[in-house]
ZAMARGU-4260 file (C-alpha; in steps of 0.2 Angstrom, whole numbers, plus 5000, padded with zeros to 4 digits):
<rodrens>
0) 4754/4731/5176 | 4769/4733/5183 | 4778/4730/5166 | 4765/4742/5159 | 4769/4758/5172
5) 4790/4753/5169 | 4786/4753/5148 | 4776/4769/5152 | 4792/4776/5161 | 4803/4773/5148
10) 4793/4780/5134 | 4789/4795/5143 | 4808/4798/5147 | 4812/4793/5127 | 4799/4808/5122
15) 4808/4819/5136 | 4826/4814/5129 | 4821/4816/5110 | 4812/4834/5113 | 4828/4841/5122
20) 4838/4834/5107 | 4827/4842/5094 | 4829/4858/5105 | 4847/4857/5106 | 4850/4856/5086
25) 4837/4870/5086 | 4851/4879/5098 | 4864/4874/5088 | 4858/4880/5071 | 4853/4897/5079
30) 4871/4899/5086 | 4878/4894/5071 | 4868/4905/5060 | 4873/4918/5071 | 4889/4915/5067
35) 4889/4916/5049 | 4878/4932/5051 | 4896/4939/5058 | 4908/4931/5050 | 4912/4932/5032
40) 4925/4920/5019 | 4933/4924/5006 | 4950/4916/4998 | 4964/4914/4984 | 4973/4901/4976
45) 4989/4902/4964 | 5000/4891/4953 | 5014/4897/4946 | 5026/4890/4934 | 5042/4900/4932
50) 5061/4897/4922 | 5073/4908/4930 | 5092/4907/4920 | 5110/4914/4925 | 5122/4919/4914
55) 5138/4921/4922 | 5152/4935/4915 | 5162/4920/4912 | 5156/4901/4911 | 5139/4891/4904
60) 5122/4899/4910 | 5111/4889/4921 | 5093/4888/4921 | 5082/4882/4934 | 5061/4880/4933
65) 5050/4877/4948 | 5030/4874/4951 | 5024/4882/4966 | 5006/4886/4972 | 5000/4898/4986
70) 4983/4899/4993 | 4975/4908/5010 | 4958/4907/5017 | 4953/4925/5021 | 4939/4928/5036
75) 4933/4943/5043 | 4921/4948/5057 | 4912/4963/5063 | 4903/4959/5079 | 4898/4976/5084
80) 4900/4993/5077 | 4917/4997/5086 | 4925/4980/5083 | 4932/4970/5066 | 4942/4955/5066
85) 4950/4951/5050 | 4964/4935/5045 | 4971/4926/5034 | 4976/4905/5033 | 4992/4905/5021
90) 4999/4890/5014 | 5014/4889/4999 | 5023/4874/4993 | 5033/4869/4979 | 5025/4853/4970
95) 5029/4837/4979 | 5045/4846/4986 | 5056/4830/4992 | 5067/4841/5005 | 5064/4857/5014
100) 5064/4873/5003 | 5071/4884/5017 | 5089/4883/5020 | 5085/4892/5038 | 5077/4888/5053
105) 5059/4898/5054 | 5060/4916/5064 | 5040/4916/5064 | 5042/4931/5050 | 5033/4923/5034
110) 5030/4904/5038 | 5017/4906/5024 | 5027/4910/5011 | 5044/4899/5015 | 5038/4885/5001
115) 5045/4873/5013 | 5032/4861/5020 | 5014/4857/5019 | 5007/4866/5035 | 4996/4881/5034
120) 5000/4896/5043 | 4991/4914/5050 | 4999/4927/5039 | 4989/4941/5047 | 4975/4938/5063
125) 4973/4955/5069 | 4957/4967/5079 | 4954/4984/5076 | 4942/4993/5091 | 4937/5009/5088
130) 4940/5020/5105 | 4933/5036/5099 | 4927/5044/5082 | 4943/5042/5072 | 4954/5035/5084
135) 4956/5016/5080 | 4968/5002/5091 | 4974/4989/5081 | 4982/4972/5088 | 4988/4956/5083
140) 4998/4950/5065 | 4995/4966/5056 | 4991/4966/5038 | 5010/4969/5031 | 5010/4957/5019
145) 5005/4961/5000 | 5005/4977/5004 | 5006/4990/4988 | 5009/4990/4973 | 5007/4971/4974
150) 4988/4971/4970 | 4991/4979/4954 | 4998/4965/4944 | 4983/4957/4945 | 4971/4971/4947
155) 4965/4966/4964 | 4959/4978/4978 | 4972/4983/4989 | 4979/4968/5001 | 4989/4975/5014
160) 4989/4993/5023 | 5008/4995/5023 | 5019/4996/5006 | 5030/4982/5004 | 5046/4991/5006
165) 5043/4996/5024 | 5037/4977/5031 | 5041/4964/5015 | 5036/4952/5031 | 5023/4946/5040
170) 5025/4956/5056 | 5014/4956/5074 | 5011/4972/5084 | 5002/4988/5090 | 4996/5001/5081
175) 4986/5017/5085 | 4975/5026/5069 | 4970/5043/5068 | 4960/5047/5054 | 4952/5065/5050
180) 4941/5066/5035 | 4942/5081/5023 | 4926/5088/5012 | 4929/5084/4995 | 4935/5066/4995
185) 4951/5070/5006 | 4954/5061/5019 | 4972/5061/5031 | 4978/5044/5042 | 4992/5045/5056
190) 4997/5031/5061 | 5011/5023/5075 | 5015/5006/5074 | 5025/4996/5090 | 5031/4978/5084
195) 5042/4971/5099 | 5053/4956/5091 | 5055/4943/5107 | 5070/4931/5108 | 5063/4923/5122
200) 5058/4902/5122 | 5046/4893/5133 | 5054/4882/5145 | 5040/4868/5147 | 5051/4859/5162
205) 5041/4858/5179 | 5055/4865/5188 | 5058/4881/5177 | 5059/4898/5189 | 5056/4908/5173
210) 5044/4900/5160 | 5052/4911/5145 | 5071/4911/5146 | 5085/4917/5135 | 5090/4907/5121
215) 5112/4908/5119 | 5119/4909/5103 | 5139/4904/5099 | 5152/4907/5087 | 5169/4912/5087
220) 5179/4927/5088 | 5194/4933/5077 | 5205/4920/5087 | 5196/4905/5083 | 5191/4906/5102
225) 5173/4899/5104 | 5159/4913/5111 | 5145/4914/5119 | 5131/4926/5124 | 5112/4928/5126
230) 5100/4936/5116 | 5090/4950/5122 | 5073/4947/5129 | 5065/4959/5114 | 5069/4971/5101
235) 5057/4984/5097 | 5052/4988/5078 | 5044/5006/5078 | 5035/5017/5064 | 5026/5031/5061
240) 5016/5034/5045 | 5006/5048/5037 | 4992/5040/5024 | 4984/5054/5012 | 4971/5050/5000
245) 4961/5060/4986 | 4946/5053/4977 | 4942/5070/4968 | 4959/5075/4960 | 4954/5084/4943
250) 4968/5070/4935 | 4964/5056/4942 | 4949/5044/4951 | 4961/5042/4968 | 4976/5047/4972
255) 4986/5039/4986 | 5002/5049/4995 | 5013/5038/5010 | 5026/5041/5020 | 5033/5031/5032
260) 5048/5029/5043 | 5054/5013/5053 | 5068/5008/5065 | 5074/4996/5076 | 5091/4997/5086
265) 5101/4980/5093 | 5097/4968/5081 | 5107/4953/5088 | 5115/4946/5069 | 5126/4935/5078
270) 5136/4932/5096 | 5146/4947/5094 | 5136/4956/5080 | 5121/4968/5083 | 5113/4982/5070
275) 5104/4997/5071 | 5093/4999/5055 | 5081/5013/5048 | 5072/5014/5035 | 5062/5031/5025
280) 5048/5029/5011 | 5039/5040/5000 | 5026/5031/4990 | 5014/5037/4977 | 4998/5030/4967
285) 4987/5038/4954 | 4974/5026/4948 | 4964/5029/4932 | 4973/5044/4926 | 4961/5055/4914
290) 4948/5041/4917 | 4955/5029/4908 | 4964/5013/4914 | 4979/5018/4917 | 4987/5018/4935
295) 5004/5023/4940 | 5015/5021/4957 | 5032/5028/4963 | 5043/5022/4978 | 5057/5032/4984
300) 5065/5023/5000 | 5083/5027/5009 | 5091/5015/5022 | 5105/5015/5035 | 5111/5001/5042
305) 5125/5004/5059 | 5133/4989/5065 | 5141/4986/5082 | 5155/4970/5081 | 5160/4958/5071
310) 5157/4940/5063 | 5168/4928/5061 | 5169/4921/5043 | 5182/4909/5041 | 5193/4910/5025
315) 5210/4904/5019 | 5218/4915/5029 | 5211/4912/5045 | 5196/4919/5053 | 5191/4936/5045
320) 5179/4950/5056 | 5164/4956/5043 | 5151/4966/5049 | 5136/4976/5040 | 5141/4983/5022
325) 5159/4980/5029 | 5174/4967/5029 | 5181/4975/5045 | 5171/4976/5063 | 5157/4991/5067
330) 5152/4993/5048 | 5140/5003/5042 | 5130/5010/5025 | 5118/5021/5018 | 5107/5016/5003
335) 5094/5024/4991 | 5082/5016/4980 | 5069/5018/4967 | 5054/5010/4959 | 5042/5015/4948
340) 5028/5005/4940 | 5014/5007/4926 | 4997/4997/4925 | 4983/4999/4910 | 4967/4990/4910
345) 4964/4988/4890 | 4945/4992/4887 | 4943/4977/4875 | 4926/4968/4882 | 4929/4955/4869
350) 4943/4949/4878 | 4938/4953/4896 | 4948/4970/4898 | 4966/4962/4901 | 4978/4972/4909
355) 4997/4975/4905 | 5009/4983/4916 | 5028/4986/4918 | 5039/4989/4936 | 5058/4996/4933
360) 5068/4997/4951 | 5086/5003/4954 | 5094/5001/4971 | 5110/5006/4975 | 5123/4994/4983
365) 5120/4998/5001 | 5103/4999/4999 | 5096/4985/5012 | 5079/4979/5010 | 5074/4962/5021
370) 5063/4955/5010 | 5052/4938/5016 | 5037/4937/5006 | 5042/4937/4989 | 5033/4924/4975
375) 5044/4924/4960 | 5061/4917/4959 | 5073/4933/4960 | 5072/4945/4973 | 5070/4961/4962
380) 5066/4973/4973 | 5079/4970/4985 | 5091/4970/4972 | 5108/4979/4970 | 5107/4986/4953
385) 5091/4987/4939 | 5076/4975/4936 | 5063/4975/4924 | 5046/4966/4925 | 5033/4966/4910
390) 5018/4956/4911 | 5000/4952/4904 | 4985/4949/4915 | 4971/4939/4905 | 4956/4938/4914
395) 4948/4920/4910 | 4932/4917/4918 | 4925/4926/4934 | 4936/4925/4948 | 4949/4915/4937
400) 4967/4926/4931 | 4981/4919/4918 | 4997/4931/4922 | 5012/4929/4911 | 5028/4938/4913
405) 5045/4941/4913 | 5059/4947/4924 | 5076/4953/4918 | 5090/4959/4932 | 5107/4966/4930
410) 5113/4968/4946 | 5130/4977/4950 | 5133/4970/4969 | 5128/4954/4979 | 5113/4953/4989
415) 5114/4953/5008 | 5120/4965/5020 | 5134/4955/5031 | 5152/4959/5023 | 5157/4972/5010
420) 5147/4973/4994 | 5154/4964/4980 | 5153/4965/4963 | 5140/4955/4954 | 5140/4956/4934
425) 5130/4940/4929 | 5115/4943/4922 | 5098/4936/4927 | 5080/4931/4918 | 5065/4922/4921
430) 5049/4920/4913 | 5033/4913/4923 | 5015/4909/4921 | 5003/4915/4936 | 4987/4908/4938
435) 4975/4913/4952 | 4957/4911/4957 | 4947/4921/4967 | 4935/4916/4979
</rodrens>
């Protein structure tokens, strides 16, 4: 009898445990359903083959080829009518790279575009909070990468909020946006962006008074004597932006004009060299001109860099002091750049309406663009000289597009901004095939 009673108790307990288990599974399923109802996923994957050639003014030409890939998972969530969250997790690599592709230590600008390891990084992760009607606060890793006109080459929707010249890198920060809609498709947005660059490191030791401390940098002065100096805690990148859009112009389906200014002061290049930098940009874009597949864009920008101090550059005659755009201390330089692009979607349905396009870039020798997100072999947007890009984008299947193109570069001076611009009479060219999948 006692055995039967004990067995009955265990049977009843097991039934209760089973019921609890089923209930827990149903709760988990409801939570997962709730989560998937507010979060949506999409993404892209690209593979690229490129062959680049350098033809020196004298001597034999040099040719290099490389296979690369880049992919990203995009996610977004709208938990309520006031909050929206967006993110992108990005991985890039050269195929079977046997050593790091990066010559410099990461500075957390664009790790996802370094093609240097097998890790994935958050390239953007930000939240929009609608404070009141027409006023929005944004914080996090902002959508600075792949801004216009990047989207034209593969006939994509706009991938970033800011033109690529102002923020050619993944940037964290805060933004406050006021949007004012007008009648008949007119709208104007004013945005203020604040991005603090942090130069503190984390000290994990138990006895650390400050867990975040200033790192030290070392170098030599013009006499060869060692110099050591600590970085500042932070430097502020500040930007203001006006973004006008008109979807009812008589000649184009959509017209966009962006005016933006960005600046930062006291950036530490070395132990004895700091720089102030500013960038002004006007970007114009017209889509589907005269109800055709023709799109045009134009960018004009002006940069200024002013340095204080110098870097000690070793030479056969001793250590030479160099600075921004100069082979002497306290150098400075003002530069201008122009870029124009055209893109046309051919109305030929039998071959899936392919696109063809061209870009032309012209910058002077003191133009400074901190390009950290390029996918191509050569930095055409930051060139000191002229560059052209021609491409054909062929849709293969839904969500699959093959783009083939060529780039031709004729610099007048070397890339870079430290030291006086030096003449460069080499010719550069590349051909590529880029296969992109969107899902």
